[in-house]
C-alpha positions, 0 to 999 in steps of 0.5 A: 262515103264520109259525112262531108262527102255525103253533104257535098253530094247532096248539095251538088245533086240538089243544085242540078235538080233546082236548075231543072225543076226549081225548088219543088224538086222532091227529097226523093229525087234528091236522094235518088240522084245521090244514090242514097235512101231518102231517110239518109238526107235527114241524117245530114240535113234537118229539112228540105229548106235546110238543103236549099239554104246549103245550096245557096250558101255554097253557091255564094261561097267565094272560095270556088270562084277565087280558086278558079281565078287562082287556077288560071294559067299565066298569059303573056297578054293582058287581053287574054287575061281579061278574057279569062277573068270574064269567063270565070266570073260569067260562069259563076254569075250565070250559075248563081243567077240561074239557081236563085231565079229558079228558087224565086220563080217557083215559089207561091205567094205564101213562100215569097217571104222565105229568103233564099239569099245570103244570110249574112249580108256583111259577109256577102259584101266582104266576099265580093271584095275578096273576089275582086282582090283575087282578080286584081292579083291576076291583073297586076302582072299586066298593070303596064298594059291596063288603062286603069289600076288592077283593082279598078279593072277588077271592079269594072269586070265584076260589075259589068259581068254582074249587070250583064246577067240581070234578067231585065238587061238585053243580051247581045247576040254574040257574047264575044262582043261583050268580052271584046268591049271590056277588053278594049275598055281596059287594055291599052292599044295595041295590047288589046288587039291580041286575040285567041 
């Protein structure tokens, strides 16, 4: 296994363990999940905190969601494209929120000062813009069926999905209702009536 493959395996295993156990997942558990010796972890990362920081950094890396957006198959209908984009952003946002909440909730008071968020806030905001541009490129194929321009539609989807994932926001019993509301807000009639 190459050094980069081993690094990715450790990050992936740690992400799953943090979702299950929070940050108290042990380096022994991480090593076992990767099928490597515990000492091997520390040839790749200096400490467990460095592993957790790498998990957050990878979760916040826009390449993954941009790749998922770019891989969406073209659709004939704007409504289907909006639904597909909502699903991608929802999946990414849910995973990020779940890991960040697990890291935050399991910390004791002395650990609360430790910041597991993005290290470079400017880059983080630039990354969100890049995700929006990727979404707008996909929506541009349906510009004539949208109520707003593709950039505005992308921003609206991203903002609404993010806000809908905040812990204090009540959740709809049927998540499809949320997506349908976004479709009706963004897609002109009768194009928005196209359903799967």
